[in-house]
RODO-2510 file (C-alpha; in nm, 4 decimals, decimal comma):
residues 444
     n   res          X          Y          Z
     1     k   -11,7066     5,5200   -15,0694
     2     k   -11,6367     5,8732   -14,9474
     3     y   -11,3516     5,9127   -15,1970
     4     g   -11,4969     5,6862   -15,4657
     5     m   -11,2198     5,4319   -15,4038
     6     p   -11,2395     5,0560   -15,3497
     7     g   -11,1445     4,9136   -15,0120
     8     m   -10,7687     4,8987   -14,9729
     9     r   -10,7889     4,5300   -14,8788
    10     y   -10,9230     4,4659   -15,2293
    11     v   -10,6429     4,6696   -15,3863
    12     f   -10,3945     4,4682   -15,1808
    13     s   -10,5631     4,1433   -15,2889
    14     l   -10,5485     4,2401   -15,6572
    15     v   -10,1800     4,3371   -15,6524
    16     a   -10,0950     4,0269   -15,4444
    17     f   -10,2821     3,8151   -15,7023
    18     l   -10,0718     3,9703   -15,9785
    19     g    -9,7590     3,9033   -15,7719
    20     c    -9,8419     3,5327   -15,7464
    21     f    -9,9225     3,5394   -16,1187
    22     v    -9,5853     3,6780   -16,2315
    23     n    -9,3901     3,4575   -15,9899
    24     l    -9,5432     3,1398   -16,1287
    25     a    -9,4939     3,2615   -16,4852
    26     l    -9,1256     3,3192   -16,4033
    27     r    -9,1024     2,9724   -16,2523
    28     v    -9,2706     2,7578   -16,5181
    29     n    -9,1711     2,9192   -16,8488
    30     i    -8,8503     2,7152   -16,8655
    31     n    -9,0559     2,3929   -16,8539
    32     v    -9,1811     2,4775   -17,2031
    33     a    -8,8822     2,6770   -17,3283
    34     i    -8,6400     2,3901   -17,2670
    35     v    -8,8128     2,1935   -17,5447
    36     a    -8,7109     2,4656   -17,7913
    37     m    -8,3681     2,5083   -17,6329
    38     v    -8,2559     2,1456   -17,6742
    39     n    -8,1516     1,9791   -17,9997
    40     n    -8,3162     1,6426   -17,9427
    41     s    -8,1872     1,4971   -18,2683
    42     a    -7,8309     1,5472   -18,1481
    43     v    -7,9105     1,4034   -17,8059
    44     y    -8,0875     1,0884   -17,9190
    45     s    -7,8422     1,0121   -18,1980
    46     t    -7,5948     0,9134   -17,9252
    47     h    -7,8327     0,7789   -17,6564
    48     e    -8,0448     0,4678   -17,6838
    49     n    -8,4131     0,5332   -17,6142
    50     v    -8,5883     0,2287   -17,4725
    51     t    -8,9658     0,2521   -17,4329
    52     s    -9,2554     0,0152   -17,3927
    53     h    -9,4984    -0,0536   -17,6777
    54     e    -9,7826    -0,1606   -17,4503
    55     c    -9,9805     0,1447   -17,5612
    56     s   -10,0196     0,3049   -17,9008
    57     e    -9,7660     0,5801   -17,9620
    58     h   -10,0290     0,7955   -18,1332
    59     p   -10,3654     0,7598   -17,9612
    60     e   -10,6545     0,8442   -18,1896
    61     f   -10,7915     1,1174   -17,9656
    62     f   -10,4678     1,3150   -17,9849
    63     s   -10,3538     1,2357   -18,3378
    64     n   -10,6770     1,3844   -18,4755
    65     s   -10,6588     1,6989   -18,2652
    66     s   -10,5087     1,9956   -18,4481
    67     f   -10,5191     2,1821   -18,1155
    68     l   -10,2257     1,9746   -17,9949
    69     k   -10,0178     1,9655   -18,3124
    70     i    -9,7058     2,1644   -18,2322
    71     q    -9,4139     2,1535   -18,4714
    72     p    -9,0958     2,1236   -18,2636
    73     r    -8,7861     2,3257   -18,3405
    74     e    -8,4402     2,1870   -18,2955
    75     g    -8,2632     2,3990   -18,0375
    76     e    -7,9015     2,4947   -17,9947
    77     f    -7,8101     2,2852   -17,6880
    78     a    -7,7235     1,9134   -17,6919
    79     w    -7,8243     1,8469   -17,3309
    80     t    -7,8953     1,4922   -17,2213
    81     p    -8,2194     1,4152   -17,0313
    82     q    -8,0133     1,3978   -16,7105
    83     i    -7,8767     1,7499   -16,7639
    84     q    -8,2253     1,8762   -16,8483
    85     g    -8,3493     1,7258   -16,5222
    86     h    -8,0829     1,9139   -16,3273
    87     v    -8,1713     2,2401   -16,5044
    88     l    -8,5395     2,1981   -16,4172
    89     g    -8,4845     2,0686   -16,0638
    90     a    -8,2176     2,3198   -15,9583
    91     f    -8,4874     2,5769   -15,8817
    92     y    -8,6080     2,3705   -15,5855
    93     y    -8,2619     2,3418   -15,4305
    94     g    -8,2700     2,7099   -15,3431
    95     y    -8,6470     2,7274   -15,3019
    96     s    -8,6716     2,4701   -15,0224
    97     v    -8,3768     2,6158   -14,8282
    98     m    -8,5293     2,9657   -14,8062
    99     q    -8,8779     2,8806   -14,6790
   100     v    -8,8327     2,9029   -14,3004
   101     p    -8,5843     3,1964   -14,3035
   102     a    -8,8243     3,3849   -14,5313
   103     g    -9,1095     3,3420   -14,2863
   104     r    -8,9080     3,4859   -13,9990
   105     l    -8,7714     3,7704   -14,2132
   106     s    -9,1279     3,8643   -14,3070
   107     e    -9,2364     3,8776   -13,9437
   108     i    -8,9314     4,0588   -13,8067
   109     y    -8,8780     4,3073   -14,0892
   110     s    -9,1028     4,4081   -14,3805
   111     a    -9,3092     4,1347   -14,5459
   112     k    -9,3892     4,3800   -14,8251
   113     w    -9,0251     4,4245   -14,9204
   114     v    -8,9325     4,0597   -14,8677
   115     f    -9,2038     3,9670   -15,1187
   116     g    -9,1228     4,2510   -15,3570
   117     l    -8,7440     4,2134   -15,3564
   118     g    -8,7709     3,8355   -15,3958
   119     t    -8,9877     3,8861   -15,7035
   120     i    -8,7687     4,1527   -15,8643
   121     a    -8,4569     3,9405   -15,8025
   122     s    -8,6261     3,6458   -15,9733
   123     a    -8,7210     3,8749   -16,2636
   124     l    -8,3634     3,9991   -16,3113
   125     l    -8,2328     3,6416   -16,3056
   126     s    -8,4912     3,5515   -16,5697
   127     l    -8,3617     3,8326   -16,7925
   128     l    -8,0081     3,6921   -16,7544
   129     t    -8,1088     3,3320   -16,8303
   130     p    -8,0626     3,3323   -17,2134
   131     v    -7,7138     3,4838   -17,1888
   132     v    -7,6061     3,2473   -16,9113
   133     a    -7,7495     2,9406   -17,0895
   134     r    -7,5309     3,0124   -17,3926
   135     f    -7,2288     3,0613   -17,1698
   136     d    -7,2349     2,7379   -16,9680
   137     v    -7,4950     2,4872   -16,8488
   138     i    -7,3443     2,4777   -16,4975
   139     a    -7,3913     2,8541   -16,4761
   140     l    -7,7530     2,8078   -16,5884
   141     i    -7,8112     2,5529   -16,3120
   142     a    -7,6661     2,8041   -16,0642
   143     i    -7,8971     3,0774   -16,1979
   144     r    -8,1978     2,8471   -16,1546
   145     a    -8,0924     2,7662   -15,7976
   146     l    -8,0573     3,1388   -15,7220
   147     q    -8,3993     3,1977   -15,8745
   148     g    -8,5301     2,9350   -15,6338
   149     v    -8,3715     3,1257   -15,3446
   150     a    -8,5381     3,4478   -15,4649
   151     q    -8,8801     3,2872   -15,5029
   152     g    -8,8375     3,0924   -15,1808
   153     v    -8,9273     3,4088   -14,9887
   154     v    -9,2423     3,4796   -15,1883
   155     f    -9,5130     3,2607   -15,0383
   156     p    -9,4083     3,2788   -14,6714
   157     s    -9,4037     3,6591   -14,6984
   158     i    -9,7390     3,6919   -14,8756
   159     h    -9,8896     3,4460   -14,6270
   160     s    -9,7637     3,6664   -14,3464
   161     m    -9,9357     3,9668   -14,5054
   162     l   -10,2654     3,7802   -14,5443
   163     g   -10,2791     3,7474   -14,1671
   164     r   -10,2590     4,1267   -14,1353
   165     w   -10,4766     4,2391   -14,4261
   166     l   -10,7687     3,9950   -14,4461
   167     p   -11,0637     4,0004   -14,2047
   168     d   -11,1843     3,6586   -14,0904
   169     t   -11,5211     3,7088   -14,2608
   170     e   -11,3541     3,7304   -14,6053
   171     k   -11,0410     3,5255   -14,5479
   172     s   -11,1348     3,2121   -14,7449
   173     f   -11,2576     3,3993   -15,0518
   174     l   -10,9872     3,6665   -15,0739
   175     s   -10,6995     3,4285   -15,0002
   176     s   -10,8368     3,1867   -15,2622
   177     a   -10,8610     3,4739   -15,5103
   178     i   -10,5007     3,5768   -15,4388
   179     y   -10,3694     3,2225   -15,4739
   180     c   -10,5587     3,1838   -15,8021
   181     g   -10,2641     3,3821   -15,9349
   182     i   -10,0654     3,0602   -15,8937
   183     n   -10,3003     2,8739   -16,1278
   184     l   -10,3403     3,1484   -16,3853
   185     g    -9,9693     3,2296   -16,3733
   186     s    -9,8956     2,8674   -16,4587
   187     v   -10,1453     2,8831   -16,7461
   188     a   -10,0109     3,2099   -16,8834
   189     g    -9,6458     3,1209   -16,8280
   190     m    -9,6634     2,7919   -17,0158
   191     a    -9,9007     2,9082   -17,2892
   192     t    -9,7085     3,2308   -17,3543
   193     a    -9,3752     3,0482   -17,3545
   194     g    -9,5117     2,8056   -17,6129
   195     v    -9,6216     3,0868   -17,8438
   196     l    -9,2998     3,2868   -17,8031
   197     c    -9,0732     2,9856   -17,8548
   198     k    -9,2423     2,9160   -18,1898
   199     s    -9,2022     3,2788   -18,2995
   200     d    -8,8998     3,4740   -18,4192
   201     f    -8,9573     3,7518   -18,1646
   202     l    -8,6267     3,8342   -17,9911
   203     g    -8,4778     3,5091   -18,1150
   204     g    -8,7567     3,2673   -18,0183
   205     w    -8,7070     3,0901   -17,6860
   206     p    -8,5092     3,3762   -17,5205
   207     s    -8,8152     3,6003   -17,5548
   208     s    -9,0096     3,3852   -17,3052
   209     f    -8,7591     3,4851   -17,0355
   210     y    -8,7479     3,8504   -17,1416
   211     v    -9,1263     3,8965   -17,1492
   212     t    -9,1928     3,7393   -16,8084
   213     g    -8,8958     3,9212   -16,6549
   214     l    -9,0146     4,2611   -16,7799
   215     a    -9,3725     4,1887   -16,6671
   216     a    -9,2448     4,1170   -16,3152
   217     c    -9,0456     4,4425   -16,3152
   218     l    -9,3620     4,6372   -16,4021
   219     w    -9,5494     4,4561   -16,1254
   220     f    -9,2794     4,5592   -15,8755
   221     i    -9,3569     4,9258   -15,9459
   222     l    -9,7257     4,8676   -15,8664
   223     w    -9,6423     4,6742   -15,5501
   224     s    -9,4064     4,9447   -15,4249
   225     a    -9,6606     5,2217   -15,4837
   226     l    -9,9904     5,0639   -15,3761
   227     v    -9,9186     4,8260   -15,0865
   228     t    -9,8053     4,8682   -14,7267
   229     d    -9,7122     4,6081   -14,4670
   230     t   -10,0290     4,6581   -14,2639
   231     p   -10,3689     4,8124   -14,3397
   232     h   -10,3294     5,0584   -14,0511
   233     s   -10,0206     5,2140   -14,2122
   234     h   -10,1790     5,2618   -14,5570
   235     p   -10,2178     5,6344   -14,6364
   236     c   -10,5397     5,5846   -14,8366
   237     i   -10,7317     5,3491   -14,6079
   238     t   -11,0362     5,4862   -14,4283
   239     s   -11,0658     5,4605   -14,0518
   240     k   -11,3852     5,2606   -14,1005
   241     e   -11,2130     4,9952   -14,3120
   242     s   -10,9144     4,9818   -14,0783
   243     e   -11,1443     4,9258   -13,7803
   244     y   -11,3425     4,6643   -13,9737
   245     i   -11,0284     4,4619   -14,0499
   246     a   -10,9022     4,4885   -13,6905
   247     s   -11,2370     4,3884   -13,5389
   248     n   -11,2674     4,0823   -13,7645
   249     q   -10,9319     3,9248   -13,6862
   250     k   -10,8548     3,6756   -13,4140
   251     i   -10,6888     3,8393   -13,1130
   252     s   -10,6526     3,5912   -12,8295
   253     q   -10,7497     3,7150   -12,4837
   254     n   -10,5042     3,4760   -12,3244
   255     v   -10,2006     3,6954   -12,2537
   256     k    -9,9615     3,3986   -12,2548
   257     n    -9,7693     3,4092   -12,5666
   258     g    -9,8201     2,3915   -17,3119
   259     y   -10,1963     2,3579   -17,3226
   260     l   -10,2594     2,0192   -17,1668
   261     s   -10,0224     2,1109   -16,8868
   262     s   -10,1930     2,4443   -16,8277
   263     m   -10,5564     2,3414   -16,8803
   264     p   -10,6170     2,1940   -16,5308
   265     y   -10,4789     2,5072   -16,3642
   266     f   -10,7127     2,7223   -16,5707
   267     l   -11,0158     2,5112   -16,4781
   268     e   -10,9343     2,4958   -16,1080
   269     t   -10,9378     2,8752   -16,0779
   270     g   -11,3164     2,8970   -16,1016
   271     f   -11,3663     2,6075   -15,8611
   272     v   -11,1376     2,7611   -15,5992
   273     l   -11,3104     3,1004   -15,6113
   274     v   -11,6541     2,9413   -15,5699
   275     l   -11,5323     2,7175   -15,2877
   276     g   -11,3724     3,0113   -15,1057
   277     f   -11,6982     3,2069   -15,1231
   278     v   -11,9013     2,9065   -15,0023
   279     c   -11,6615     2,8407   -14,7107
   280     d   -11,6908     3,2002   -14,5887
   281     l   -12,0696     3,1826   -14,6241
   282     v   -12,1250     2,8577   -14,4306
   283     v   -11,8977     2,9706   -14,1456
   284     r   -12,0520     3,3180   -14,1294
   285     k   -12,4063     3,1747   -14,1271
   286     g   -12,3142     2,9164   -13,8648
   287     y   -12,3919     2,6158   -14,0859
   288     a   -12,0517     2,4610   -14,0059
   289     t   -11,7585     2,5349   -13,7792
   290     l   -11,4360     2,6757   -13,9177
   291     n   -11,2519     2,3628   -13,8028
   292     f   -11,4923     2,1326   -13,9905
   293     t   -11,4783     2,3482   -14,3047
   294     r   -11,0981     2,3457   -14,3180
   295     k   -11,0817     1,9677   -14,2683
   296     f   -11,3596     1,9028   -14,5209
   297     c   -11,1703     2,1003   -14,7871
   298     a   -10,8472     1,9208   -14,6949
   299     g   -11,0273     1,5879   -14,7348
   300     l   -11,1457     1,6877   -15,0821
   301     a   -10,7908     1,7979   -15,1696
   302     g   -10,6353     1,4693   -15,0534
   303     f   -10,8735     1,1747   -15,0744
   304     v   -11,0422     1,2613   -15,4063
   305     p   -10,7129     1,2994   -15,6002
   306     a   -10,5965     0,9708   -15,4425
   307     l   -10,9026     0,7951   -15,5886
   308     l   -10,8448     0,9655   -15,9227
   309     f   -10,4824     0,8469   -15,9336
   310     v   -10,6132     0,4944   -15,8773
   311     g   -10,8402     0,5613   -16,1753
   312     v   -10,5384     0,6643   -16,3841
   313     g   -10,3822     0,3262   -16,3137
   314     l   -10,7011     0,1373   -16,3979
   315     a   -10,7462     0,3388   -16,7200
   316     g   -10,4323     0,1789   -16,8646
   317     c   -10,3799     0,2926   -17,2234
   318     n   -10,7017     0,4940   -17,2454
   319     v   -10,5398     0,8347   -17,2890
   320     t   -10,8666     1,0274   -17,2774
   321     l   -10,9568     0,8823   -16,9369
   322     c   -10,6040     0,9314   -16,8023
   323     v   -10,6008     1,3000   -16,8978
   324     a   -10,9519     1,3505   -16,7552
   325     f   -10,8555     1,1861   -16,4240
   326     l   -10,5347     1,3890   -16,3974
   327     m   -10,7148     1,7158   -16,4708
   328     l   -10,9770     1,6385   -16,2048
   329     a   -10,7000     1,5483   -15,9587
   330     v   -10,5377     1,8896   -16,0078
   331     i   -10,8745     2,0661   -15,9684
   332     f   -10,9630     1,8870   -15,6442
   333     g   -10,6066     1,9247   -15,5184
   334     s   -10,6481     2,3015   -15,5416
   335     f   -10,9135     2,2864   -15,2679
   336     c   -10,6224     2,2866   -15,0241
   337     s   -10,6272     2,6661   -15,0604
   338     c   -10,9422     2,6661   -14,8443
   339     g   -10,8152     2,3825   -14,6250
   340     y   -10,4738     2,3321   -14,4724
   341     m   -10,3184     2,6375   -14,6412
   342     l   -10,5370     2,8639   -14,4266
   343     t   -10,4776     2,6913   -14,0942
   344     h   -10,1553     2,8927   -14,0602
   345     l   -10,3674     3,2071   -14,0563
   346     d   -10,6237     3,0532   -13,8203
   347     m   -10,3670     2,9328   -13,5667
   348     s   -10,1432     3,2377   -13,5777
   349     p   -10,1953     3,5307   -13,8168
   350     e    -9,8840     3,6899   -13,6638
   351     y    -9,6532     3,3953   -13,7382
   352     a    -9,8271     3,2694   -14,0532
   353     g    -9,5142     3,3436   -14,2577
   354     t    -9,2952     3,1164   -14,0472
   355     l    -9,5573     2,8400   -14,0412
   356     m    -9,6012     2,8658   -14,4179
   357     g    -9,2242     2,8606   -14,4642
   358     l    -9,1894     2,5500   -14,2492
   359     t    -9,4650     2,3499   -14,4194
   360     n    -9,3933     2,4759   -14,7711
   361     g    -9,0217     2,4136   -14,7220
   362     i    -9,0838     2,0497   -14,6331
   363     s    -9,3271     2,0004   -14,9208
   364     s    -9,1007     2,1717   -15,1765
   365     v    -8,8365     1,9036   -15,1218
   366     t    -9,0537     1,6885   -15,3490
   367     g    -8,9708     1,9325   -15,6286
   368     f    -8,6297     1,7720   -15,6733
   369     i    -8,6896     1,4310   -15,5100
   370     t    -8,9838     1,3381   -15,7347
   371     p    -8,7929     1,3614   -16,0671
   372     i    -8,5155     1,1465   -15,9173
   373     v    -8,7569     0,8775   -15,7924
   374     v    -8,9635     0,8747   -16,1114
   375     g    -8,6470     0,8661   -16,3221
   376     a    -8,5088     0,5725   -16,1232
   377     l    -8,8348     0,3782   -16,1581
   378     t    -8,8915     0,4450   -16,5281
   379     e    -8,5404     0,4791   -16,6763
   380     n    -8,5244     0,2403   -16,9724
   381     k    -8,8447     0,0821   -16,8339
   382     q    -9,1312     0,2924   -16,9663
   383     t    -9,3931     0,0278   -16,8861
   384     l    -9,7397     0,0484   -16,7362
   385     g    -9,6187    -0,1572   -16,4404
   386     q    -9,3535     0,0988   -16,3470
   387     w    -9,5998     0,3854   -16,3737
   388     y    -9,8441     0,1923   -16,1531
   389     i    -9,5732     0,2021   -15,8859
   390     v    -9,5296     0,5792   -15,9309
   391     f    -9,9018     0,6470   -15,8930
   392     g    -9,9294     0,3947   -15,6096
   393     i    -9,6661     0,5820   -15,4078
   394     t    -9,8557     0,9051   -15,4735
   395     v   -10,1836     0,7544   -15,3498
   396     i   -10,0241     0,6257   -15,0278
   397     i    -9,8660     0,9640   -14,9491
   398     l   -10,1936     1,1488   -15,0148
   399     v   -10,4022     0,9183   -14,7946
   400     i   -10,1577     0,9148   -14,5008
   401     s   -10,0904     1,2906   -14,4984
   402     t   -10,4588     1,3842   -14,5340
   403     t   -10,5601     1,1452   -14,2548
   404     i   -10,2985     1,2944   -14,0204
   405     f   -10,4239     1,6460   -14,0942
   406     i   -10,7894     1,5579   -14,0327
   407     l   -10,7095     1,3834   -13,7038
   408     f   -10,4721     1,6361   -13,5499
   409     a   -10,5114     1,9791   -13,7142
   410     t   -10,6806     2,2700   -13,5388
   411     t   -10,8004     2,6169   -13,6313
   412     e   -10,7863     2,7566   -13,2769
   413     k   -10,5568     3,0504   -13,2054
   414     q   -10,2511     2,9207   -13,0216
   415     d   -10,1291     3,0613   -12,6886
   416     w    -9,7776     3,1153   -12,8240
   417     a    -9,9106     3,3145   -13,1205
   418     l    -9,9462     3,6518   -12,9497
   419     r    -9,6686     3,9015   -13,0166
   420     e    -9,5789     4,1968   -12,7974
   421     d    -9,6973     4,4482   -13,0554
   422     d   -10,0446     4,2948   -13,0358
   423     m   -10,0769     4,3850   -12,6676
   424     p   -10,2219     4,7355   -12,7255
   425     i   -10,4866     4,5849   -12,9551
   426     l   -10,5601     4,3137   -12,6999
   427     q   -10,5879     4,5627   -12,4156
   428     e   -10,8201     4,7859   -12,6183
   429     s   -11,0316     4,4813   -12,7090
   430     i   -11,0620     4,3852   -12,3414
   431     r   -11,1433     4,7460   -12,2439
   432     l   -11,4202     4,7727   -12,5049
   433     s   -11,5556     4,4330   -12,4024
   434     h   -11,5766     4,5416   -12,0379
   435     q   -11,7347     4,8717   -12,1408
   436     d   -12,0022     4,6930   -12,3436
   437     n   -12,0783     4,4643   -12,0498
   438     y   -12,1086     4,7656   -11,8176
   439     e   -12,3413     4,9478   -12,0573
   440     s   -12,5645     4,6430   -12,0966
   441     l   -12,5911     4,6016   -11,7172
   442     k   -12,6665     4,9719   -11,6712
   443     h   -12,9519     4,9589   -11,9227
   444     k   -13,0972     4,6574   -11,7479
***
């Protein structure tokens, strides 16, 4: 207020939000662009396409909707569905491998530069994608895998920074706001790619890679100029704000150590922001414990989508109901941002990057396993029965994993979570605590 500037934690949150935004745009644009890149007429003239006719091919709800009428262009690559699957899945080969190393790098070195350099590397690889795609598909798969390596450092490093920048009293809301960049980046990445691929700007589909790559480069300039690793090292932060952040973080006193695709992500953004605000409010007012709040949100993120996937199966050929159930499943699934995604910060703000890397690394394996499993179940058998199996497996995984979290998770700071560089803060906290006790006794 003295300098007419917003709190630096809000500046950090805004730039971190934009970082998540551009990273997801870089990741998902190929999901739409590949439709314009591939010459499907050439592919399917030599490959038999066997599908089920249990459901109408043109449901009334969609055939009458001009909103969804997109005229496809025949692309320049005759890639089979199997090759397309490898192009899309290659990202997760590198992504899953980098999760745990990225967490440790963020904690040992500079989380700011791990996040920033990972993003700029992904941006440069995006700019190279059109040239490499025209050179050789194997080279494109390699580029996508390298892009996965670059983005594999992003979320462990930003998670590590959340533990340093966000006070406990605002953690749910600000972290939810930052991670809304994931949802809006998915929306913008897919929607913008769709528009650019239909245009003649910079050759059509290549422009989707150029635009997102350049946007990420501009973001990198902002990140480099406005953000530091810790609030205490920021040149523009006030002493009052720095003290506020430090006094509202856990320091243990135990000195042991496309449109339909993007629509759900757009809708979930508002829900997540409201939920984050409500979670902070109920914990601050003492209406519920932090442990209960985290597990309640995790239950919403796991059990409700499981029920909705059951609904998808029961809906059969009713496309309107299926889309509605899937959109609701994505919205409720996003409540994890106030549930298990924050337990890393609750248990150990200092090692949140490593914990995020470990859990996100395990979960990201599904990025390349899921297409393989779904392909094996539905190849040449596009029937309702096969898709019931796919959704049934999803329901079982959701129920089991959510139950395990609710039974065994904790939000308590762990004894092993204290680093040596926290000792001065701990000692000062103990000294002030003893001083307060002395003053209160003296006044009595």
